FIFITOR-143974 format. One record per residue (C-alpha): residue in three letters; x, y, z. Coordinates in steps of 0.02 Angstrom, whole numbers, plus 50000, padded with zeros to 5 digits. Layout:
BEGIN
['Ala'; [X; Y; Z]]
...
% end
This chain:
BEGIN
['Met'; [47958; 50372; 46813]]
['Thr'; [48044; 50470; 46675]]
['Leu'; [48106; 50647; 46704]]
['Asp'; [48131; 50744; 46541]]
['Tyr'; [48243; 50897; 46549]]
['Ile'; [48175; 51018; 46419]]
['Tyr'; [48271; 51181; 46442]]
['His'; [48322; 51301; 46581]]
['Ser'; [48193; 51263; 46719]]
['Gly'; [48076; 51166; 46608]]
['Phe'; [48046; 50982; 46644]]
['Ala'; [47920; 50848; 46602]]
['Ile'; [47873; 50701; 46713]]
['Glu'; [47812; 50542; 46633]]
['Met'; [47721; 50410; 46731]]
['Glu'; [47599; 50276; 46681]]
['Gly'; [47446; 50361; 46612]]
['Val'; [47500; 50538; 46653]]
['Thr'; [47619; 50675; 46591]]
['Ile'; [47663; 50837; 46683]]
['Ile'; [47754; 50982; 46599]]
['Ile'; [47823; 51116; 46716]]
['Asp'; [47889; 51292; 46678]]
['Tyr'; [47901; 51275; 46490]]
['Tyr'; [48014; 51407; 46413]]
['Lys'; [48060; 51329; 46247]]
['Asp'; [48073; 51154; 46175]]
['Ser'; [48230; 51049; 46182]]
['Ser'; [48285; 51072; 46001]]
['Glu'; [48434; 51188; 45987]]
['Thr'; [48408; 51222; 45802]]
['Glu'; [48221; 51218; 45762]]
['His'; [48078; 51316; 45840]]
['Asn'; [47943; 51211; 45921]]
['Arg'; [48034; 51050; 45891]]
['Gly'; [48095; 50933; 46022]]
['Ile'; [48033; 50816; 46155]]
['Val'; [47876; 50918; 46194]]
['His'; [47806; 50944; 46019]]
['Asp'; [47871; 50783; 45942]]
['Tyr'; [47825; 50666; 46084]]
['Leu'; [47747; 50729; 46245]]
['Leu'; [47596; 50817; 46170]]
['Gln'; [47551; 50653; 46083]]
['Arg'; [47582; 50543; 46233]]
['Pro'; [47423; 50451; 46287]]
['Gly'; [47347; 50482; 46457]]
['Lys'; [47314; 50636; 46561]]
['Leu'; [47415; 50794; 46526]]
['Tyr'; [47449; 50930; 46655]]
['Val'; [47543; 51093; 46618]]
['Leu'; [47609; 51192; 46766]]
['Ala'; [47689; 51363; 46783]]
['Thr'; [47766; 51426; 46946]]
['His'; [47764; 51613; 46900]]
['Phe'; [47749; 51738; 46758]]
['His'; [47933; 51766; 46715]]
['Pro'; [47956; 51727; 46531]]
['Asp'; [48092; 51597; 46567]]
['His'; [47960; 51500; 46666]]
['Phe'; [47799; 51543; 46575]]
['Asn'; [47781; 51545; 46386]]
['Arg'; [47606; 51596; 46330]]
['Glu'; [47624; 51473; 46187]]
['Ile'; [47573; 51335; 46305]]
['Leu'; [47393; 51399; 46300]]
['Thr'; [47385; 51355; 46115]]
['Trp'; [47417; 51172; 46153]]
['Lys'; [47236; 51156; 46204]]
['Lys'; [47189; 51153; 46019]]
['Gln'; [47291; 50995; 46002]]
['Arg'; [47247; 50924; 46173]]
['Pro'; [47073; 50983; 46229]]
['Asp'; [47090; 50875; 46385]]
['Ile'; [47240; 50972; 46448]]
['Gln'; [47234; 51036; 46628]]
['Tyr'; [47329; 51197; 46668]]
['Ile'; [47381; 51238; 46846]]
['Phe'; [47465; 51408; 46866]]
['Ser'; [47526; 51516; 47007]]
['Lys'; [47405; 51660; 47043]]
['Asp'; [47533; 51793; 46998]]
['Ile'; [47511; 51742; 46815]]
['Leu'; [47328; 51793; 46826]]
['Lys'; [47366; 51953; 46922]]
['Ser'; [47497; 52006; 46794]]
['His'; [47369; 51976; 46655]]
['Arg'; [47476; 51845; 46570]]
['Ala'; [47325; 51731; 46563]]
['Lys'; [47136; 51739; 46588]]
['Ala'; [47035; 51667; 46731]]
['Glu'; [46960; 51532; 46620]]
['Asp'; [47128; 51476; 46555]]
['Ala'; [47187; 51382; 46708]]
['Phe'; [47164; 51332; 46889]]
['Tyr'; [47262; 51457; 46996]]
['Ile'; [47344; 51427; 47165]]
['Lys'; [47458; 51523; 47283]]
['Lys'; [47558; 51484; 47439]]
['Gly'; [47454; 51378; 47558]]
['Glu'; [47330; 51321; 47424]]
['Thr'; [47310; 51154; 47339]]
['Tyr'; [47250; 51081; 47175]]
['Glu'; [47194; 50900; 47189]]
['Asp'; [47103; 50773; 47082]]
['Glu'; [47098; 50584; 47072]]
['Thr'; [47272; 50578; 46993]]
['Ile'; [47381; 50715; 47069]]
['Arg'; [47395; 50835; 47215]]
['Ile'; [47492; 50998; 47196]]
['Asp'; [47532; 51102; 47351]]
['Ala'; [47590; 51280; 47323]]
['Phe'; [47732; 51347; 47430]]
['Gly'; [47820; 51514; 47434]]
['Ser'; [47958; 51595; 47332]]
['Thr'; [48094; 51722; 47366]]
['Asp'; [48061; 51803; 47198]]
['Val'; [47885; 51802; 47127]]
['Gly'; [47752; 51669; 47114]]
['Ser'; [47759; 51499; 47196]]
['Ser'; [47851; 51337; 47211]]
['Phe'; [47757; 51174; 47186]]
['Leu'; [47759; 51009; 47281]]
['Leu'; [47684; 50868; 47177]]
['His'; [47616; 50706; 47248]]
['Leu'; [47598; 50578; 47110]]
['Gln'; [47599; 50388; 47111]]
['Asp'; [47696; 50371; 47274]]
['Trp'; [47820; 50506; 47223]]
['Ser'; [47847; 50676; 47301]]
['Ile'; [47923; 50801; 47178]]
['Phe'; [47969; 50981; 47218]]
['His'; [47995; 51113; 47083]]
['Ala'; [48068; 51266; 47166]]
['Gly'; [48023; 51390; 47030]]
['Asp'; [48126; 51542; 47079]]
['Leu'; [48140; 51496; 47262]]
['Asn'; [48324; 51520; 47305]]
['Asn'; [48444; 51618; 47414]]
['Trp'; [48458; 51755; 47283]]
['His'; [48602; 51871; 47322]]
['Trp'; [48762; 51930; 47239]]
['Ser'; [48905; 51932; 47364]]
['Glu'; [49009; 52045; 47254]]
['Glu'; [48870; 52174; 47235]]
['Ser'; [48746; 52155; 47379]]
['Thr'; [48762; 52243; 47546]]
['Glu'; [48778; 52144; 47706]]
['Glu'; [48600; 52194; 47751]]
['Glu'; [48536; 52133; 47582]]
['Ile'; [48629; 51970; 47603]]
['Arg'; [48558; 51944; 47779]]
['Lys'; [48382; 51980; 47716]]
['Ala'; [48400; 51862; 47568]]
['Asn'; [48467; 51727; 47682]]
['Gly'; [48329; 51750; 47811]]
['Asp'; [48189; 51755; 47682]]
['Phe'; [48252; 51597; 47600]]
['Leu'; [48275; 51498; 47761]]
['Ala'; [48101; 51551; 47818]]
['Glu'; [48025; 51476; 47660]]
['Val'; [48128; 51317; 47679]]
['Lys'; [48074; 51302; 47861]]
['Tyr'; [47891; 51317; 47809]]
['Leu'; [47917; 51182; 47678]]
['Lys'; [48008; 51070; 47801]]
['Glu'; [47861; 51077; 47922]]
['Lys'; [47747; 51011; 47786]]
['Ala'; [47869; 50896; 47692]]
['Pro'; [48030; 50851; 47785]]
['Asn'; [48068; 50714; 47657]]
['Ile'; [48056; 50736; 47468]]
['Asp'; [48100; 50609; 47334]]
['Leu'; [48149; 50724; 47191]]
['Ile'; [48205; 50907; 47198]]
['Leu'; [48218; 51025; 47048]]
['Phe'; [48313; 51178; 47111]]
['Pro'; [48398; 51334; 47038]]
['Val'; [48588; 51329; 47025]]
['Asp'; [48626; 51488; 46928]]
['Arg'; [48811; 51532; 46910]]
['Arg'; [48767; 51713; 46865]]
['Met'; [48750; 51742; 47054]]
['Gly'; [48938; 51733; 47075]]
['Lys'; [49038; 51636; 47203]]
['Asp'; [48887; 51595; 47314]]
['Tyr'; [48780; 51525; 47174]]
['Met'; [48773; 51355; 47260]]
['Lys'; [48734; 51420; 47434]]
['Gly'; [48545; 51406; 47422]]
['Ala'; [48555; 51228; 47356]]
['Lys'; [48672; 51176; 47497]]
['Gln'; [48560; 51255; 47629]]
['Phe'; [48407; 51171; 47554]]
['Ile'; [48476; 50995; 47558]]
['Glu'; [48541; 51021; 47734]]
['Gln'; [48363; 51054; 47792]]
['Ile'; [48258; 50942; 47679]]
['Lys'; [48298; 50756; 47669]]
['Thr'; [48318; 50731; 47482]]
['Thr'; [48333; 50573; 47380]]
['Ile'; [48375; 50644; 47208]]
['Phe'; [48429; 50824; 47173]]
['Val'; [48427; 50899; 46999]]
['Pro'; [48493; 51076; 46971]]
['Met'; [48411; 51194; 46846]]
['His'; [48397; 51376; 46792]]
['Phe'; [48557; 51397; 46693]]
['Ser'; [48504; 51388; 46510]]
['Glu'; [48659; 51326; 46417]]
['Asp'; [48778; 51351; 46564]]
['Tyr'; [48795; 51163; 46594]]
['Glu'; [48969; 51186; 46664]]
['Gly'; [48895; 51274; 46814]]
['Gly'; [48784; 51127; 46852]]
['Met'; [48929; 51007; 46833]]
['Arg'; [49037; 51114; 46947]]
['Phe'; [48901; 51097; 47077]]
['Val'; [48926; 50909; 47071]]
['Val'; [49115; 50921; 47082]]
['Leu'; [49121; 51045; 47225]]
['Leu'; [49002; 50942; 47328]]
['Lys'; [49113; 50791; 47294]]
['Met'; [48974; 50685; 47225]]
['Pro'; [49006; 50504; 47180]]
['Asp'; [48995; 50450; 47000]]
['Ala'; [48818; 50434; 46939]]
['Val'; [48748; 50277; 46861]]
['Leu'; [48758; 50299; 46673]]
['Ser'; [48695; 50185; 46537]]
['Ala'; [48616; 50195; 46366]]
['Ser'; [48433; 50236; 46353]]
['Pro'; [48319; 50228; 46201]]
['Ile'; [48216; 50377; 46253]]
['Gly'; [48330; 50511; 46181]]
['Ala'; [48435; 50657; 46236]]
['Lys'; [48408; 50753; 46397]]
['Val'; [48312; 50614; 46483]]
['Leu'; [48335; 50555; 46661]]
['Arg'; [48257; 50383; 46679]]
['Leu'; [48193; 50340; 46851]]
['Pro'; [48112; 50167; 46840]]
['Asn'; [48084; 50182; 47026]]
['Lys'; [48150; 50285; 47171]]
['His'; [48309; 50186; 47185]]
['Met'; [48377; 50175; 47007]]
['Ile'; [48440; 50301; 46881]]
['Ile'; [48467; 50253; 46701]]
['Met'; [48518; 50392; 46583]]
['Asn'; [48567; 50421; 46404]]
['Lys'; [48755; 50438; 46388]]
['Phe'; [48731; 50597; 46287]]
['Thr'; [48627; 50679; 46421]]
['Ile'; [48702; 50836; 46493]]
['Leu'; [48805; 50783; 46641]]
['Phe'; [48735; 50903; 46769]]
['Leu'; [48581; 50794; 46777]]
['Thr'; [48681; 50647; 46840]]
['Leu'; [48661; 50684; 47024]]
['Phe'; [48647; 50542; 47145]]
['Leu'; [48693; 50636; 47301]]
['Ala'; [48776; 50544; 47444]]
['Leu'; [48784; 50604; 47625]]
['Pro'; [48662; 50752; 47638]]
['Met'; [48557; 50681; 47499]]
['Ala'; [48575; 50496; 47529]]
['Met'; [48457; 50374; 47450]]
['Lys'; [48297; 50360; 47546]]
['Ala'; [48278; 50197; 47639]]
['Asp'; [48156; 50067; 47578]]
['Ser'; [47977; 50102; 47622]]
['Ala'; [47903; 50017; 47774]]
['Lys'; [47817; 49888; 47666]]
['Glu'; [47986; 49835; 47599]]
['Lys'; [48066; 49820; 47771]]
['Lys'; [48041; 49634; 47796]]
['Asp'; [48135; 49473; 47805]]
['Asp'; [48201; 49438; 47630]]
['Thr'; [48284; 49273; 47675]]
['Arg'; [48177; 49174; 47557]]
['Tyr'; [48223; 49289; 47412]]
['Leu'; [48411; 49276; 47430]]
['Val'; [48536; 49153; 47354]]
['Gly'; [48452; 49018; 47252]]
['Ala'; [48277; 49093; 47258]]
['Val'; [48288; 49119; 47070]]
['Pro'; [48354; 48952; 47003]]
['Glu'; [48461; 48946; 46846]]
['Val'; [48492; 48804; 46725]]
['Asp'; [48632; 48831; 46600]]
['Gly'; [48619; 49018; 46626]]
['Lys'; [48430; 49022; 46604]]
['Val'; [48301; 49058; 46739]]
['Val'; [48195; 48901; 46764]]
['Phe'; [48075; 48881; 46909]]
['Ser'; [48025; 48700; 46931]]
['Lys'; [47923; 48592; 47048]]
['Glu'; [47887; 48407; 47048]]
['Phe'; [47717; 48344; 47106]]
['Gln'; [47685; 48165; 47162]]
['Ile'; [47505; 48104; 47152]]
['Pro'; [47502; 47922; 47208]]
['Gly'; [47371; 47815; 47123]]
['Met'; [47343; 47928; 46972]]
['Ser'; [47386; 47865; 46800]]
['Gln'; [47483; 47965; 46672]]
['Ala'; [47324; 47990; 46572]]
['Gln'; [47230; 48058; 46724]]
['Ile'; [47371; 48177; 46768]]
['Tyr'; [47383; 48232; 46586]]
['Asp'; [47197; 48269; 46578]]
['Thr'; [47201; 48364; 46744]]
['Met'; [47349; 48470; 46690]]
['Thr'; [47278; 48505; 46517]]
['Lys'; [47117; 48569; 46594]]
['Trp'; [47211; 48671; 46724]]
['Met'; [47331; 48751; 46601]]
['Asp'; [47192; 48794; 46480]]
['Glu'; [47091; 48878; 46618]]
['Arg'; [47240; 48968; 46692]]
['Leu'; [47296; 49040; 46526]]
['Lys'; [47119; 49086; 46472]]
['Glu'; [47101; 49194; 46627]]
['Asn'; [47213; 49321; 46541]]
['Lys'; [47086; 49347; 46402]]
['Asn'; [47212; 49370; 46263]]
['Ile'; [47266; 49262; 46117]]
['Asp'; [47446; 49264; 46173]]
['Ser'; [47405; 49155; 46324]]
['Arg'; [47365; 48980; 46265]]
['Ile'; [47422; 48799; 46253]]
['Val'; [47541; 48789; 46106]]
['Phe'; [47591; 48605; 46110]]
['Ser'; [47528; 48442; 46182]]
['Asp'; [47576; 48260; 46162]]
['Glu'; [47466; 48141; 46261]]
['Ala'; [47575; 47989; 46224]]
['Lys'; [47729; 48074; 46296]]
['Gly'; [47629; 48164; 46429]]
['Thr'; [47695; 48335; 46379]]
['Ile'; [47598; 48499; 46381]]
['Ala'; [47672; 48671; 46342]]
['Gly'; [47592; 48842; 46348]]
['Val'; [47636; 49026; 46340]]
['Gly'; [47563; 49153; 46458]]
['Glu'; [47548; 49339; 46479]]
['Glu'; [47495; 49409; 46648]]
['Trp'; [47514; 49561; 46760]]
['Ile'; [47628; 49562; 46909]]
['Val'; [47575; 49700; 47027]]
['Phe'; [47709; 49783; 47133]]
['Ser'; [47596; 49904; 47224]]
['Ser'; [47419; 49968; 47207]]
['Ser'; [47323; 50110; 47286]]
['Ala'; [47175; 50218; 47246]]
['Leu'; [47286; 50339; 47150]]
['Ser'; [47426; 50232; 47082]]
['Leu'; [47460; 50063; 47006]]
['Asp'; [47637; 49999; 46985]]
['Arg'; [47643; 49839; 46884]]
['Thr'; [47732; 49748; 46744]]
['Leu'; [47673; 49631; 46608]]
['Val'; [47759; 49462; 46619]]
['Asn'; [47772; 49337; 46476]]
['Tyr'; [47823; 49158; 46511]]
['Gln'; [47826; 48980; 46449]]
['Ile'; [47758; 48840; 46556]]
['Thr'; [47792; 48656; 46522]]
['Val'; [47714; 48506; 46610]]
['Thr'; [47786; 48331; 46594]]
['Cys'; [47665; 48195; 46654]]
['Lys'; [47710; 48019; 46712]]
['Pro'; [47616; 47888; 46813]]
['Gly'; [47592; 47962; 46987]]
['Asn'; [47704; 48110; 46948]]
['Cys'; [47717; 48273; 46851]]
['Leu'; [47851; 48404; 46832]]
['Val'; [47805; 48588; 46805]]
['Glu'; [47935; 48708; 46734]]
['Leu'; [47916; 48897; 46718]]
['Glu'; [48044; 48982; 46605]]
['Lys'; [48079; 49111; 46467]]
['Ile'; [48015; 49248; 46581]]
['Arg'; [48010; 49421; 46504]]
['Phe'; [47948; 49585; 46577]]
['Thr'; [47870; 49735; 46489]]
['Tyr'; [47864; 49886; 46603]]
['Arg'; [47769; 50043; 46556]]
['Glu'; [47748; 49980; 46376]]
['Thr'; [47924; 50025; 46319]]
['Glu'; [48043; 49951; 46447]]
['Lys'; [48083; 49768; 46413]]
['Tyr'; [48188; 49656; 46526]]
['Lys'; [48239; 49473; 46528]]
['Ala'; [48233; 49378; 46691]]
['Glu'; [48413; 49323; 46664]]
['Glu'; [48471; 49505; 46658]]
['Trp'; [48357; 49574; 46792]]
['Ile'; [48315; 49459; 46939]]
['Thr'; [48457; 49332; 46950]]
['Asp'; [48581; 49323; 47093]]
['Lys'; [48710; 49414; 46987]]
['Tyr'; [48603; 49569; 46963]]
['Ala'; [48475; 49572; 47103]]
['Leu'; [48589; 49533; 47252]]
['Asn'; [48731; 49635; 47326]]
['Lys'; [48910; 49573; 47311]]
['Ala'; [48901; 49484; 47478]]
['Lys'; [48737; 49400; 47425]]
['Thr'; [48658; 49456; 47588]]
['Lys'; [48535; 49588; 47527]]
['Leu'; [48424; 49627; 47381]]
['Val'; [48478; 49771; 47271]]
['Arg'; [48366; 49921; 47286]]
['Gly'; [48266; 49947; 47130]]
['Leu'; [48272; 49764; 47081]]
['Ala'; [48206; 49700; 47247]]
['Lys'; [48023; 49714; 47201]]
['Trp'; [48053; 49625; 47036]]
['Arg'; [48138; 49477; 47118]]
['Arg'; [48014; 49463; 47261]]
['Lys'; [47860; 49470; 47151]]
['Thr'; [47929; 49350; 47021]]
['Val'; [47971; 49220; 47153]]
['Asp'; [47797; 49246; 47226]]
['Phe'; [47724; 49227; 47051]]
['Ala'; [47809; 49058; 47027]]
['Asp'; [47753; 48999; 47200]]
['Asp'; [47576; 49051; 47161]]
['Met'; [47583; 48953; 46998]]
['Phe'; [47642; 48796; 47088]]
['Met'; [47508; 48814; 47220]]
['Asp'; [47380; 48826; 47081]]
['Val'; [47442; 48659; 47015]]
['Ala'; [47431; 48579; 47187]]
['Val'; [47253; 48641; 47207]]
['Ala'; [47208; 48568; 47037]]
['Phe'; [47256; 48397; 47106]]
['Gly'; [47146; 48419; 47259]]
['Ala'; [47268; 48491; 47385]]
['Pro'; [47200; 48624; 47503]]
['Asp'; [47234; 48805; 47455]]
['Thr'; [47334; 48881; 47599]]
['Arg'; [47331; 49056; 47525]]
['Pro'; [47218; 49187; 47604]]
['Lys'; [47054; 49205; 47512]]
['Thr'; [47104; 49373; 47439]]
['Glu'; [47258; 49293; 47362]]
['Lys'; [47188; 49137; 47284]]
['Lys'; [47221; 49174; 47101]]
['Lys'; [47281; 49324; 47006]]
['Lys'; [47109; 49394; 46982]]
['Glu'; [47138; 49529; 47112]]
['Glu'; [47274; 49651; 47068]]
['Glu'; [47301; 49704; 47248]]
['Gln'; [47371; 49533; 47293]]
['Gln'; [47500; 49520; 47432]]
['Thr'; [47639; 49395; 47456]]
['Pro'; [47557; 49223; 47452]]
['Ser'; [47570; 49120; 47610]]
['Ile'; [47641; 48969; 47522]]
['Val'; [47764; 48852; 47605]]
['Ala'; [47861; 48749; 47479]]
['Ala'; [48006; 48632; 47504]]
['Ala'; [48148; 48588; 47389]]
['Gly'; [48080; 48416; 47356]]
['Pro'; [47922; 48362; 47267]]
['Ile'; [47749; 48398; 47331]]
['Ile'; [47645; 48244; 47373]]
['Ile'; [47459; 48259; 47353]]
['Gly'; [47357; 48143; 47462]]
['Gly'; [47283; 48012; 47344]]
['Thr'; [47097; 47987; 47341]]
['Asp'; [47070; 48049; 47517]]
['Lys'; [47024; 48231; 47489]]
['Lys'; [47036; 48263; 47675]]
['Thr'; [47222; 48231; 47671]]
['Asp'; [47313; 48394; 47653]]
['Ile'; [47471; 48430; 47557]]
['Lys'; [47630; 48345; 47615]]
['Val'; [47807; 48392; 47571]]
['Thr'; [47933; 48251; 47551]]
['Thr'; [48120; 48263; 47563]]
['Ala'; [48153; 48146; 47421]]
['Glu'; [48237; 48238; 47277]]
['Pro'; [48148; 48243; 47108]]
['Val'; [48227; 48154; 46963]]
['Gln'; [48264; 48303; 46852]]
['Thr'; [48409; 48400; 46783]]
['Thr'; [48343; 48570; 46832]]
['Val'; [48392; 48659; 46991]]
['Pro'; [48239; 48651; 47105]]
['Ala'; [48166; 48812; 47170]]
['Ala'; [48239; 48867; 47335]]
['Thr'; [48147; 48833; 47496]]
['Leu'; [48034; 48975; 47546]]
['Thr'; [48084; 49043; 47715]]
['Pro'; [47965; 49176; 47778]]
['Ala'; [48002; 49268; 47939]]
['Thr'; [47975; 49162; 48093]]
['Pro'; [47803; 49201; 48165]]
['Val'; [47802; 49287; 48331]]
['Gly'; [47784; 49164; 48474]]
['Lys'; [47806; 49156; 48660]]
['Ala'; [47966; 49109; 48747]]
['Ser'; [47971; 48929; 48804]]
['Thr'; [47979; 48899; 48992]]
['Asp'; [48036; 48719; 48968]]
['Met'; [48177; 48756; 48845]]
['Pro'; [48266; 48922; 48872]]
['Gly'; [48324; 48999; 48710]]
['Tyr'; [48177; 48929; 48613]]
['Thr'; [48012; 49006; 48557]]
['Glu'; [47847; 48914; 48547]]
['Ile'; [47770; 48934; 48375]]
['Asp'; [47587; 48943; 48327]]
['Leu'; [47548; 48778; 48240]]
['Lys'; [47438; 48867; 48114]]
['Gln'; [47588; 48966; 48051]]
['Ile'; [47730; 48841; 48037]]
['Pro'; [47874; 48940; 47960]]
['Gly'; [47962; 48887; 47803]]
['Glu'; [48124; 48862; 47899]]
['Val'; [48053; 48705; 47978]]
['Tyr'; [48002; 48634; 47810]]
['Ala'; [48175; 48674; 47745]]
['Leu'; [48257; 48583; 47890]]
['Met'; [48154; 48430; 47848]]
['Gly'; [48238; 48427; 47679]]
['Ser'; [48414; 48484; 47716]]
['Gly'; [48447; 48446; 47898]]
['Lys'; [48461; 48297; 48013]]
['Leu'; [48302; 48224; 48089]]
['Val'; [48323; 48136; 48257]]
['Ile'; [48181; 48044; 48344]]
['Ser'; [48191; 48046; 48534]]
['Ile'; [48082; 47927; 48635]]
['Gly'; [48066; 47951; 48822]]
['Lys'; [48094; 48099; 48938]]
['Asp'; [48235; 48033; 49047]]
['Glu'; [48396; 48103; 48975]]
['Phe'; [48492; 47948; 49037]]
['Asn'; [48364; 47822; 48977]]
['Met'; [48313; 47894; 48809]]
['Thr'; [48305; 47807; 48641]]
['Asn'; [48371; 47913; 48496]]
['Met'; [48369; 47866; 48314]]
['Thr'; [48392; 47957; 48150]]
['Ala'; [48250; 47956; 48024]]
['Asn'; [48365; 47903; 47883]]
['Ala'; [48227; 47901; 47753]]
['Gly'; [48173; 48080; 47788]]
['Gly'; [48022; 48171; 47854]]
['Ala'; [47885; 48293; 47810]]
['Leu'; [47759; 48412; 47883]]
['Gly'; [47577; 48438; 47838]]
['Tyr'; [47399; 48442; 47900]]
['Gln'; [47266; 48308; 47925]]
['Ser'; [47088; 48355; 47969]]
['Gly'; [47148; 48528; 48016]]
['Lys'; [47284; 48464; 48134]]
['Ala'; [47469; 48493; 48107]]
['Val'; [47560; 48328; 48085]]
['Ala'; [47738; 48269; 48061]]
['Tyr'; [47793; 48120; 47958]]
['Cys'; [47955; 48027; 47991]]
['Thr'; [48016; 47879; 47892]]
['Leu'; [48137; 47743; 47946]]
['Ser'; [48236; 47645; 47821]]
['Pro'; [48202; 47456; 47814]]
['Asp'; [48362; 47412; 47909]]
['Gln'; [48326; 47525; 48058]]
['Pro'; [48257; 47457; 48222]]
['Tyr'; [48080; 47519; 48252]]
['Glu'; [48022; 47429; 48409]]
['Ala'; [48041; 47580; 48522]]
['Ile'; [47934; 47697; 48418]]
['Glu'; [47807; 47559; 48390]]
['Lys'; [47779; 47550; 48578]]
['Ala'; [47783; 47737; 48610]]
['Asp'; [47629; 47846; 48625]]
['Ser'; [47728; 48006; 48604]]
['Tyr'; [47900; 48059; 48545]]
['Thr'; [48003; 48212; 48501]]
['Leu'; [48078; 48259; 48334]]
['Lys'; [48237; 48362; 48337]]
['Leu'; [48288; 48452; 48178]]
['Tyr'; [48471; 48497; 48159]]
['Ala'; [48533; 48619; 48029]]
['Pro'; [48689; 48560; 47935]]
['Asn'; [48846; 48562; 48043]]
['Gln'; [48748; 48610; 48200]]
['Thr'; [48756; 48516; 48365]]
['Thr'; [48599; 48590; 48444]]
['Pro'; [48428; 48572; 48365]]
['Ser'; [48357; 48720; 48270]]
['Ala'; [48180; 48656; 48296]]
['Val'; [48101; 48535; 48419]]
['Ile'; [47933; 48454; 48380]]
['Glu'; [47835; 48361; 48515]]
['Cys'; [47719; 48231; 48438]]
['Lys'; [47577; 48119; 48490]]
['Lys'; [47584; 47963; 48384]]
['Met'; [47433; 47933; 48273]]
['Pro'; [47371; 47759; 48229]]
['Ser'; [47454; 47686; 48075]]
['Gln'; [47337; 47658; 47929]]
['Thr'; [47446; 47532; 47840]]
['Thr'; [47568; 47395; 47886]]
['Pro'; [47727; 47407; 47785]]
['Gln'; [47785; 47254; 47690]]
['Ala'; [47947; 47172; 47733]]
['Gly'; [48097; 47267; 47667]]
['Gln'; [47997; 47428; 47645]]
['Pro'; [48020; 47594; 47739]]
['Arg'; [47909; 47627; 47889]]
['Thr'; [47822; 47796; 47903]]
['Tyr'; [47753; 47860; 48067]]
['Val'; [47630; 48004; 48083]]
['Gly'; [47623; 48109; 48239]]
['Glu'; [47504; 48249; 48285]]
['Ile'; [47610; 48400; 48329]]
['Val'; [47577; 48451; 48508]]
['Lys'; [47711; 48584; 48522]]
['Leu'; [47836; 48665; 48403]]
['Leu'; [47989; 48755; 48472]]
['Met'; [48115; 48854; 48371]]
['Lys'; [48285; 48914; 48424]]
['Lys'; [48293; 49102; 48441]]
% end
């Protein structure tokens, strides 16, 4: 969102596809009549246009706004009813509301609240934002001139209106409120009382014409922290709010707008949908190679020739890029002899979607596939974002560990969190698409199988650091994840680690939780690649055979059953596991002495007999999976 300060109590709100102008008095130009951000930009801005006025006072309502309809016939006026009663406008000029009434259409809802002067105050609900313009609602009194009775009445009237508002809207994202130094020493009293009652995310003072010092003094006296300032291409007097948790502002903007209030007006916590386990999005989730963001994944397809893999990937990439239905998404280079295919893509990444709002960004990227016999490497890089047509960001300057994580690297930075999450999900979705093209089962929910549906959620993909092995010609064999590291110079994408599914406490192993085998968490896959895998044969603690699967292990599914693979190096003894009908796999995280996961297996018949000097792989149907709490 962009908040444009016009003059005095006049503001404009810019969101995707909609512009709202409130309490226009005069345009932003200090030297020329009818020149400034309204006439030179906002009236030409595409999308819906709403013009609001809270009351008839000339510093809040300029009749000139009614002439704008000649330029914008689609304009929608919403005025307080006192403007009609005072004959400042005609009945057909606007939609009129008073305290307790509402204007609502498919784009916006405006609730009218009271005032301690004349007219109304407005609460706007727009694209997941709540915005309150106080109009002339304030604790209007002059301590030096008013009597004690007048002061008590002003205080009581104001607090009554705030109480009524609080009952309807105890939390508001953005407040536009009068801070007029002409009131004398108590000019900040109403603002302080307001933010003590209404939980406020961002507070912007108004109603002081050119008295910017008064607004700035409000900041100083409340001991506000320094605001976040940076250059903005939009122009003067613009407060940029890309989302609820970031403020970017032109360095020439009047300083009173730079309010990021702490304590009584602390930043609102992330929404409930953002309160989730972000483990998989932390350090390493966005891989970098020589300072560039490069997502990569190696796929192993035993039995397929380079030519077959090349043909499969050429067809897949062509179809994937054509889905976007624009000429900028296409294959730009291919070399069959070298097995190389490169393409550029342009797609939408959707942050949130509802009936009334759509928050998304356009993402441009380059994808390169390198094909070899039985193997291909997919790399996703040169990622660029275009947000709301004008805002352009590079992945390297927006979603990397340096920018998107806090100093301790333990949390995502508010404002950038959604960008990092959705980009990682986007890469995972791309890699799952590739796996499906080779015949692997699609583990994503049906509603998430491609980018055709804009309301997509986080894909339920479980990826490991190593290459993905696609079961050869047997289409019933599901995807397997090996621990062997790909031969590549890029940093592999980090292991996805979704929150551990809810399970029941184990009665056999206190301190462990039994996990649903249909929802094996990414932590287990990660342990297969980074931890120690011990095979235990037998139940008697004093007569138990233990051995380490030195050649690694993997998890997957066969015929709908969860299975575990463990591989012994050629020099390891294997007689005990050959004779066993069941065994237990214990997965130890690095530097841990107790297993993080315990997998009970029923050995499945071996389909092949390994040649002398070759590793031996054993497949076990998972009977029970326990994870340490």
